[in-house]
C-alpha positions, 0 to 999 in steps of 0.5 A: 409514795409521798417522797415519789410525789415530792421528787416528781414535783421537784423535777418539774420545778427544775425543768420549769426553772431551766425552761424559763431561764432558756427563754430569758437568755434567748430573749436577751440575746435576740434583744442585744443582736437586734435591739427590737422593741427598745428598752421599755419593751425589754423591761416590760417583758423580762421583769416578770420573767426575772421574778418567776425565775426568782420564785422557781429558784427559791422553790427549787432550793426549798427556801420559799417561805419554809415556815409555811410547810410543803403544800402551802409554800408550794401553792403560794409559789405557784400563785406568785409565779402565775400572777407575774 
């Protein structure tokens, strides 16, 4: 039961990672094609997204604060990603 729950959580993290990565890529392509908003808007929009990508990648590799354990580490990751 626990491994099933953990595998579903891992699958959700992988899905979230790829969804955010696709958004990041499409936003950058749109910016490079149109230049819409300028560099300040680009930075304001994508720096938090880059941080969320970092947190999701670390969670995906089970490398986000590994000393905290499974539940506290994942909870902290969700809080960090949500705060961004």
